[in-house]
N, C-alpha and C positions, 0 to 999 in steps of 0.2 A: 920694497916694489910698487911699483905705484901703475895706475890703472888710468887707462887713456876711455873715458864713456863717446863711440862715434856716431853711432845716430841710435833712435828707440822706435824703432818697427812694432804697425799692429796687424798679425796675420790672421787675417778672415778665414774661415772651413771655406772650403772646394764644395761646394755645392752641385757642381755642372752645368748650372747655368745662370744666367749673368741677366736672366729677360726676367727671367717667370719666378718669382719666389716661393720656396721650397717649403711644404712643410718641416721639414724635419729642421729649419735652420731657429725656428720659435717653438722652445722645449722645453717642460718644468720638469722634474726629476725630487720626489719628495724626499728628504734627508729617513734611514730608517733607524733603528735603534741600534744598530753597527756601527751608525756611522756618526749619532748623536756624543758619545763619548766626547769625540775629537773637533768637536765645535770650537774650545775656544782655546783649543790647543798653536802654539807655536807651529810654523811649516815645518814639512821636513825637507830636507834639502841636499839634491848628491850631482855628484859632478863628476864627467866624463872627459880622459884624457885622451887623445889623438897626436900618436909621436907621425908630424909629417910636415920631412925636412925641406919640401918644395914649398913651403908653403908661404913663400913670400908674400908684398899684402897682394901683389899686382895680382898673382895669382888667386890668393884668397878671397878678395873684392866681387876678381871676375868669373872665376867657377866653382872655385867650395859654397858661396854663403846663397848665389841665387840657386842651389843644386838644394842647401838642405833647405831655403825659405818656399819654396814653388812643391818639393816634398814635406814641408810641415802643412801647409796648406793642403795637401789632398789628403795626412792621414787623421785631417780635424777634421772630416768630412764624416767620418769613425767614430771619433773623439769628440764629440760636439759638445757636451758640460763643459769640456777644458776650456773654452773659452768663455765659459759663463760666468755669472756669478751667485752668491748663498743669498739669499734674502729668507726674513720674517718677515709677513704682515701679521697683522695686528691681530684678522681674522683667520689663523692659522694655528692648528696645535701644532705642527711640528716646521723647520725650515725646508728653504724648497734651494733645489739648483736648477736655475734659470738662463733662459738661453735665448738672446735677442737678435736679429738678425740684423745683422755685423760688429756684432761682440767678436771681440777677435784676442788671440795669444798677445802678450807683448815679451816682444822679443828685445832683448839689446845688444848689439854689439858693440863691442869693446879690443882692446890692445894695449897688451902690458910687456913691461921689461922681466919679469922675472925667469928665473932657469926652471925653464919648463921640466927636467930630468928631475932638479930638487923636491919642486913641488907634488911632480907625479909619483915621488919616492916609497915606498914603503915603512923609511922611519919619518923619526919625532920633524913635525911639521909645522908654524905657526898657525893653528887653526885660524887666525883673524884673514891669514893670506889667501885660505882658502876659499871664505867667506866675500869674498872682494868678486869671486869667480861665479857668484850666485846672486841673480834680483833678490829685489823686494816684494811681497805681496801685498798691494795695498788690500786694506781692511776699512769699514769706517763703521757706525755708528747701525748703516742701514743697510751695505753691500759689502760684500769680502768675496776677493779676486779666486778664481781655482786656482789660473796655474800661472807662470810666469818664466821665461827662459832667459837666458845669457848664453849669450858666443863670443869665445876670446882668443885672439888668434896671440899667439907667440912666435911672431916672426921668425921664416925661418926656422923654426924649431917646432912645430905643430899647432894645435889649439884644443876648447876644450869646448863642452859646453853644461851648464847647469841650470838647474832648476830650484824652483821652491815651489812647493805646491802644497793648498788644505788638506791636514789630512781627514776633514769632515767630510771631504771628495774621494779619496781611492784612496787604495792599500799599497801597500809596497810592492804586489801582486799585481796589479795594476797601471802601478807607473811606470812597472820595469814592459809588460806588456806592450804600454803608447810607445817608451825609448824606442825597443824592438821592432815594432809594426813604423813609425814615423826613419827606421835606419831600412830597413825591408823597402819601402816606397821608392827611397833615394837614393838606394843602390842600383834596381831594377832603372829607376829613369836615366842613373850615367847608364847602363849600359843596354839600353836603348832595347828593354822587353818590356813584354802587357805589364800594368803595372797596375797589381789588384792587391789587394791582402788575404792571406792564409787564412781558411778559419778557427785555427788555431788564435790568430792573432786580432780576431774582429770581435769586437769586446759586446757581451750582450745587454742592453740598456734597461731591462723589461723588470725593471721592482716589480711587479705582480706576481714577480716567481716566490717574491719574496713572503711567505705567510707571516702577521701577526694577528693575533687570535686578540680578536674587538680589541684590541692595539692596546689592551695591555702593557707591554712590554714598551711600545711608544713608553704611553703616560707613565710609566715604573722610571725608562732612562730620561724623561725630560727633567720630571722630579727631582730625579741625583744627579744631575750636574745642574739644574739650578742652583739648589745649594751648595754647591762648590767653590759660585761664582762669590770676587767682590761686591759686586755690583749689584745690591740687591732689586733698589730702586729701575731700572732696565733692565728685567732678564732679558726679553728679545733683544737688545744689543750684540751686534756683533765683532766689538773691539778687541782682541786679545789685550791680557796685560800686558807690559814689560816682560823683553824678554834678559835676561843677565845677563853683563858686561864681559865685553871676552878679555881676559885681562893677557900681557906681553909673555908671561910662564902657561898660557893653556897650551896644547900643543896635542897632532894626534899624531896617530901614529898604526902599523896595521901589525898581529901577531898572526904568524902562519904553521900551520898544521900540515901537517905534509901527510900521504897515505900513509908512510909510512907509522909515524905518530898513531895515529890515529890507532892503527890495529895493536901497538903495545901498550897503549893506553887499554883500549878494547881487552887484553890481554888478561893488564891484573881485576880486570873484573870479570873475567873467566876463570878467574883460579880463587873464585867465591866457594863455597860449600852450598850456598844457594842463590846461584846467578842466574838459574833457568827465567825466575818471571821477570827478568830486566829489560828493560828495549835499549840496546845497544846502538840505539844509531849514528852515524855523525853529529848531528845533533847536539843528541846527549851529552855525550864525551865531551864534543868541543866544547858546552858550556859548563858545563862540571866541570871539564879545569882549569878553561877561565879565569870563572867565580870561586873557586881555591887561590887561583895565586892574588884575587883582589884580596880575598879578607888577609890573607900571609899578609903581602906587602900593607896593608893597612895598620895590621900590628895594634896596639892595646888592650883593655880589658876583655875577658873570653866572655864575657858576659853581656856583655856588649849588644846590640838587638840588631840583627840585616835582615834584610828582605829580600829574593828579588823574584819573578814571574817574567814571562813572556804569555805572545797569543800565538794562539792555532791558528790554524786558515781551515773557514767552517763550510767551502762551497762542498764541499763532497760529503759533509759529516750532516746537515740538515737533510731532512726529510719532508719533502725529496728533494734529493742533493738539486745544486745548484753549475750549471754550466762553468765550467774551468774556466770564463773568458768574462765570468759576470765583472759590470764595473761598478768600482766600490768599496765598503768597506767589508769584508767578512770577517774578524775578528773574534777571539772569543779569549781574555784572560786567564790565566791561570797561575797561580804562583803560593808560596809556605812565608809568611807575613813574620815579623817580630820574632825574628828564632835566635840563639846564642852563638855570636861568630867562634866561639871555641869549638861548634859540631865541624866545623866546615877546614878551621887552623891549625888540627891535629895531624897525625900522620893518615887518619883514617877520613883524616876530611873528602878527600876524591869522592870515593867508593860512599861514604855518606850524598852529596851530590848528584853520581850519579842515581841509586838508587828513588831519590827523594824527583830529579828532575825524570827519572825514568813514567812514576808513579802519574806524575801529572801532564806527562803525554796518553799514557792509558787514559787517565782521567776524561779526556778531549771524547772518548768517544761511551762515555758513559749516558742512557738515558734520561729524560731532560734537563739534559744538565744548561739546554741553554735558555729556562723560565730565569735561572738565578742572574742572567749576564747581568742585572744593574745592583743588586747584592755582589756579586765578586767584584763590578768594578768599585764600587763605593768603597767597601773594605780593603783594595787594594792602594786607593789612592789614601786613604787615612794613614794605611802604614806607612807610606812617602815621608811622615809628618814624625814620626815615631820610632824610626829608623838610625842608625846612625851608620845605614851604607846599602846602598840598593843594588841591585842588578838587574837589567831591564834587555832584549831581544829588540833587534828593530833589523828589515829586511830579514832573507832568507838563502842558506846558502841551493837553491832549488831556483832563483829566478834566472840565472843564467844571464848577468850582467853582460857579461865576456863578448856575451855572441851579437852585442849589439855596435854590427858594421855597418857605414855610410857607404863603404867603397870605397873607403881609403885604410882598410885591415880594425881591427880588433881592440878595442880601448888598450892600451896601458894597466890604465890604473882608473879604477872606478871608487872615490869614494862616499860617503853617506857623512854629514859635517853636521848633524842634526845632534848625534848625540853626544851628551856629557858627564861627567864624574863618572856611574859603570856600566852606562851606556853600552852595547858592543852590536854594531854593526857587523851583519852573516853577509858571507857571498863565496862561490865557489872559485880554486885556486884559479888563478888565468889559466895555466901550460901545466897546469895538473889536473886527471880525472882524482876522485876519488879525498881529496886534497878540499881544507877551509880556511879562510883567510876571515880575520876580525879585528876590525876597525876602529877605533877606542881613542878617547877624547879625553883628557885629564890635566893636570896640575902637574910641569913637570919632574918637580923631585918624586910623587908619586908613582909618574911612567916610568921614572928610571929604577923603581925599587920591582916596580910588576913587570918589569921587563926580563930585572932580572932572576925574577919567581919562579919566569914564564920558565926561561930553559933549565934554571938548576935543578928543575922537579922532572924536565926532559930529563937529563943529561944523567937522573940519581936513579 
């Protein structure tokens, strides 16, 4: 696979006036205790594949690309923080997202000779090739870019839109909302309709809605993330540690559970005498099932320590609740740490996992849980180094990523490509209501064992 970079464009938010400075073009938004745990994390990355057989070079550059650029400029007017950077001044308690006039989102325009159908399939694909469809996200000690895009043409096959986002700026809910908002404006422009965003896709940037009692949670979270830094001399540095090198045997694939699969697994749980207390959502069942497949595929000593966790969206769980369109992070992580692998590898491993994940989901509604956010993040980070196997969730099957139609049809595939190890990226099934897709990334030998276990356990 070869990739040719054709251009790197800087797309400035369209503020509606070229002559009069818009006050909104200068913006400073403080990070919150929800954002701070992700300050030094590597960017999260996602790629959307759009099949379009008429996507010749001429058609792409004269029609498709201009529409994408114009609608991007328009949508950034509402999603202004994406064009800015994170900074942390010496006289400030915590970092801020700062947007200055003429700040822009970097958009790489590229072309590849790769096979579109293979790269956008559900089967095993080299992770390195997916990463070529996603741009770098610059950062230094002083500045960390919020967002960057790459639009890649597969001549006569289709195109992809990949992005890299700073996780301290936004979570999966916000990134999914942005992509759908961009697609909405692009499609409206193509159809010569009034260009406007519906309320459901208009972000709320008001951080005053998120109350923090006397800054205590901010201070606790800053102290927690500071203690985890390798660099102790300059804790305000925004640079990230080096990422793990991608190997030739690292592959990505997507596991699928149909609506009927979910119902059959739910029936296994319903056969228990004490099942009335279980929260048997699609998420609980899918995560419990794939996690037990991971543990069984790994094998080894049943006494080895394993941990798994996930983040719950707290927009509606706070008091008072935040708008559903709140821009930023609003994730609270819960999990079980350093459990024995044997608990999940045996005959009743799936039911054990269902019960544990169900209890964690219900715990997200416990009074006062938000007060423990720093402590829980710390326990989670510590458990990573002490466990032989880690399960974690990215994204959600409720984000509706396959509804991102820019005017040329829905994406044929959406991949979250930052997952590694036992990371699981969730999405709704593209062509079936009630099903779920789970993107995973690991070494090929282990991927083969996971697929075998996943299939056999369903049949049995």
